[in-house]
MIVEX-421687 format. One line per field, with one value per residue: residue number from 1; y, z, x of N, C-alpha, C in turn. Coordinates in steps of 0.001 Angstrom, whole numbers. Last residue first. Example, Ala and Ser with C-alpha at 12.3 -4.5 7.8 and 13.67 -1.06 7.14 Angstrom:
BEGIN
numar [2,1]
n.y [-2250,-5690]
n.z [7080,7800]
n.x [12850,13190]
ca.y [-1060,-4500]
ca.z [7140,7800]
ca.x [13670,12300]
c.y [30,-3300]
c.z [7870,7800]
c.x [12900,13200]
***
This chain:
BEGIN
numar [119,118,117,116,115,114,113,112,111,110,109,108,107,106,105,104,103,102,101,100,99,98,97,96,95,94,93,92,91,90,89,88,87,86,85,84,83,82,81,80,79,78,77,76,75,74,73,72,71,70,69,68,67,66,65,64,63,62,61,60,59,58,57,56,55,54,53,52,51,50,49,48,47,46,45,44,43,42,41,40,39,38,37,36,35,34,33,32,31,30,29,28,27,26,25,24,23,22,21,20,19,18,17,16,15,14,13,12,11,10,9,8,7,6,5,4,3,2,1]
n.y [16169,15809,17515,16622,16928,16898,17368,15635,17150,17196,16096,16226,19052,19236,19772,17803,16698,13423,11219,9665,8717,9003,6150,4728,6928,6587,3732,4064,5777,3772,2016,3282,3455,1308,-16,3174,4707,5393,8350,9294,10741,11675,13053,15472,17157,19925,22340,25577,27518,29506,28191,24716,21798,18546,15362,12527,9038,7607,5496,4716,2327,1040,-1593,-3566,-3779,-5526,-4512,-1285,-435,-2014,-383,292,2556,2866,4544,5793,5598,4274,3248,1394,377,595,-1341,-1476,-3074,-3839,-4874,-6797,-8919,-7925,-7269,-5156,-5066,-6400,-4605,-4068,-2787,-2893,-4078,-5220,-4469,-6480,-8660,-7131,-6153,-8482,-9200,-6955,-7582,-10055,-9402,-7422,-9449,-11261,-9717,-9309,-11889,-14510,-17971]
n.z [83982,84437,83239,82574,82232,79601,76844,73742,70991,67340,65232,63850,65547,66076,64623,65751,69246,70124,72617,74114,73631,70665,69783,71271,70883,68045,67970,69221,67480,65303,66447,66746,63581,62701,64248,65216,68202,69785,71494,73245,75980,77869,80286,79047,79686,78814,78195,77517,75301,75129,74225,75364,74523,75255,74576,76156,76888,76702,76003,73615,72656,69488,66868,64349,64778,66758,69179,70117,72142,74340,75586,76192,77200,77210,78347,78783,81397,80998,78128,76721,74714,76063,77877,77761,78842,78000,78474,79450,80584,80995,81815,82002,80586,77930,76494,73628,70915,67855,65667,64481,63986,62792,64764,67050,66102,65965,68818,69705,68073,69297,71983,71564,70477,72610,74526,73598,73549,75587,74387]
n.x [52409,55778,58625,62110,65057,66275,64562,65129,66608,66765,66891,64068,62301,59078,56584,54692,55805,55956,55386,58464,60742,61544,61619,59602,57178,56952,56118,53615,52362,51958,50747,48326,47861,47551,45079,43095,42000,40069,41433,44367,45380,48664,50511,53263,56034,57557,60027,60252,60313,58705,56290,56657,55836,54786,54567,52963,52647,49404,46489,44231,41717,41493,40074,39791,36911,35925,36410,37183,38801,40908,43646,46858,49673,52930,55773,58524,59954,61970,63437,64268,61275,58149,55752,52329,49682,46359,42881,40921,42698,45894,48975,51794,53973,55697,58581,60638,62887,62698,63458,60797,58372,56614,56527,55807,53544,51627,51718,49906,47523,47215,46555,44128,42417,42298,41180,38613,37164,38509,37423]
ca.y [16870,14997,17364,17169,17069,15735,18094,16066,16063,17646,15861,14863,18342,18767,20731,17940,17867,14738,11626,10403,8582,10094,7207,4143,6472,7795,4200,3289,6171,5368,1677,2913,4506,1906,-499,1745,4381,5016,7162,9073,9493,11907,11932,14950,15650,19440,21300,24683,26252,29816,29243,26421,22730,19989,16415,13467,10454,7785,6163,4335,3791,1163,-247,-3501,-2889,-5681,-5600,-2028,171,-2276,-901,-122,1530,2791,3402,5576,6506,3664,4471,1102,551,738,-353,-1885,-1929,-4318,-3839,-5884,-9204,-8221,-8109,-5604,-4780,-6402,-5450,-3735,-3669,-1994,-3724,-6000,-3637,-5398,-9114,-7909,-5217,-7619,-10047,-7015,-6266,-9749,-10341,-7105,-8322,-11635,-9904,-8247,-11567,-13323,-16796]
ca.z [84756,84273,84341,81964,83356,80661,78029,74739,72212,68908,65761,64147,64606,66747,64541,64243,68150,70100,71322,74120,74796,71657,69166,71034,72233,68928,67295,69780,69150,65052,66093,67859,64804,62520,64413,64420,67123,68496,71035,71921,75594,77061,79758,79787,79122,79672,77841,78394,75124,76135,73390,75320,74227,75311,74742,74906,77289,76422,76712,73715,73210,70897,67223,65547,63503,65149,68598,68951,71877,72945,75642,75143,77834,76406,78484,77637,81157,81838,78794,77830,74614,74719,78204,77060,79124,78042,78189,78596,79809,81440,80593,82472,81823,78539,77407,74456,72107,68865,66296,65543,64343,62269,63500,67000,66683,64660,67808,70112,67860,67814,71630,71977,69641,71403,75174,73821,72284,75516,74799]
ca.x [51292,54775,57634,60479,64272,66690,65066,63927,66413,66303,67993,64912,63394,60097,57801,55461,54959,56420,54650,57047,60355,61882,62552,60588,57596,57699,57479,54744,52415,53046,51874,48734,47647,48364,46630,43728,42828,39428,40343,43553,44716,47000,49756,51854,55411,56716,59315,60118,61434,59984,56847,55961,56725,54502,55656,53293,53092,50900,47416,45610,41893,42019,40410,39902,37490,35381,37338,36102,37625,40192,42195,46077,48488,51358,54696,58130,58667,60768,63367,64823,62732,58753,57184,53847,50513,47788,43907,40763,41489,44743,48219,50635,54214,54497,57959,59501,62648,62630,64461,61921,59216,56946,56863,57046,54499,52015,52200,51508,48493,47047,47569,45414,42882,42499,42603,39337,38089,38147,38426]
c.y [15919,15668,16725,16777,17628,16007,16888,16516,16510,16483,16715,14692,17184,18192,20496,18814,17623,15579,13184,11009,9099,9868,8336,5507,5818,7692,5427,3519,5514,5564,2796,2390,4188,3286,474,1315,3003,4959,6543,7890,9922,10868,12248,13783,15412,18089,20206,23256,25377,28762,29823,26945,23879,20853,17554,14675,11376,8998,6335,5638,3521,2719,-26,-2037,-3504,-5091,-5955,-3108,-559,-1334,-876,-820,1495,2131,3863,4296,6482,4779,4027,2357,562,1018,-257,-808,-2244,-3076,-4593,-4526,-8022,-8474,-8453,-6143,-5347,-5986,-5143,-4726,-3020,-2739,-2911,-5595,-4247,-4634,-7783,-8251,-6177,-6772,-9112,-8063,-6439,-8464,-10317,-8130,-7827,-10847,-10808,-8422,-10038,-12713,-15633]
c.z [84032,84769,83727,83116,82581,81694,78716,75899,72909,69855,67271,64926,65004,65546,65349,64049,66768,69018,71200,72741,74904,73145,70138,70754,72104,70222,67861,69121,69469,66626,66029,67591,66117,63455,63935,64446,66382,67835,69756,71893,74271,76452,78777,79274,80052,79179,78882,77971,76079,75769,74136,74218,74296,75422,74318,75527,75984,76835,76427,74639,73556,71261,68712,65876,63289,64138,67400,68363,71107,73203,74625,75496,76691,76730,77695,77795,79793,81869,79409,78749,76166,74946,76511,77409,78704,78400,78321,78259,78881,80405,81405,81408,82556,79943,77749,75761,73163,69724,67492,66103,65138,62585,62921,66101,66470,65037,66575,69329,68577,67510,70410,71910,70069,70575,73501,74040,72415,74121,74792]
c.x [49951,53306,56507,59881,62824,65841,65230,65092,65310,66363,67529,66015,64024,61156,58933,56530,55574,55628,55393,56625,58859,61453,62699,62046,59185,57797,58057,56184,53686,53195,52881,50104,48733,48851,47687,44881,43362,40731,40193,42782,43783,46705,48459,51170,54119,55795,58448,59238,61083,60660,58783,56963,56097,55424,55017,53926,53165,51263,48649,45854,43434,41944,40826,40582,38929,36378,36843,36761,36881,39068,41809,44627,47084,50657,53403,56738,57937,59772,61652,64126,63039,60139,57880,54809,51801,48480,45293,41802,41147,43751,46785,49870,52732,54610,56888,59346,61245,62214,64197,63060,60385,58069,57631,57364,55481,53183,52740,52380,49895,47984,48032,46627,44246,42943,42819,40986,38725,38582,37643]
***
């Protein structure tokens, strides 16, 4: 079997057992990457590529919220490299809660603007 695919499948199995209350679906499953849609928000998508199957670690692409000083919100696709399971799971939980990874100063009760632009 493919070692990278084994690592990806183990990560997904771990998500299913640890975060049972958060629905997600596998949109793409290939030998070296997996694409997950988190929750019901079609914009909340993360792409995981295995960085190092021995750690294991991942390169993860996901939407990240940027907020300008004037309050304008913009969602941008970013990539985090060499994420361990816990980091990838944290990204997953942010996507489930907000639809994007939000800044630390984003208040719990804050809402994402209805219209965000992706750049």
